[in-house]
N, C-alpha and C positions, 0 to 999 in steps of 0.2 A: 503493500500500501505505499502510496504517497502523499503523507501527512504533509499539509504546509501550513505556515502563517503568511495572510499575504495583506498589507494595506493597500486599499481599494477605493475611488472614487465613483459615487453611481452615476451613470451618464445617461440613462434611460428612466422612465418610470416603470417601478414593478407590475410586472403582470400574472394575477391571480387565478389559476385555475385548478378546477374541482373536477377530479376523475374517480368515480366510485366510490365518495364519500372518502377521498384523501382530497389535500390541500395542497399545492404546491404553488409556488411562486419562480416566477422566471426574472430576472434583471441583468440590464449591460452593464458590465461593469468595466475600469480601464486602471492600469496602475503602469507606475513609471518604468522605463526601461534603460541600462546604461549603455547599450549597444549602438554604435551607430546606423544611421538612415532610418530608425522607427523610436520615435519617444517615449510611446504606449504602446502597451500591450492592450488589447482588447479581452475582457471574460465574459462569458455568461455563466451566472450563476445559479444554481438551482437550489431551491431550500424546497424542506417537506414537513408535514405533520404542523405541530404547537409553535417550531421555531419561523413557518411560514405564514403563520397569521399575524404572530409578535413582529417579525421584520415589514409586512405588509401594513400595519398598522403605524406604525413608529417612523420607518425612513423613506424617505423620498428622494427624488432627484436632487444631485449635487451634493450630498451628505459623504464623509468619509466615515471609513468603517476598516476593522482589521478582521479580517476573516478566517477560520481553521477550517479547513476540509481536506477533501481528496482533490488532486487536479489529474484530468486526461484530456488528450485530443480526441477530437472529432470532425471526419473528414466527411465533409458533404461534398455531393456536386454540384456545381453552380449551374453550369447550364447543358443543356443535352448535345446541342448544336457543336459545339467549342470541345467539349469535355474538358475543361474546366475543375478541379478541384480546391475547396475553399478550405484551408484549415483553420479552425477553431478551439479554442484553449477553452475548457469546461471545468469549473470546480463545484463539487458537490458540497453544499457546507454543510458544518456539524454545529458549528460555535461563531456567535458575533462577540467578540471581546471589546470591551470601551474602553 
């Protein structure tokens, strides 16, 4: 498992989704990058259960957070005409630190 702590800024309004009596919240976030050519990484954060309800009720766009969770890469096919792949960094959040 890749457990990490990341300081992030929320760059999109969190979206609340309910599937089969489960609450899931998705939010797009950014974190600073020290490599040339890319100032920030964009991260899609996923919250589930009680943490999702608390996050959706308290946090809004442009808030700064410290997240703890599992990080992984997700590959999406951007368009079928050009077969371009889009790499997306996703974090499953376990805890929010203040």
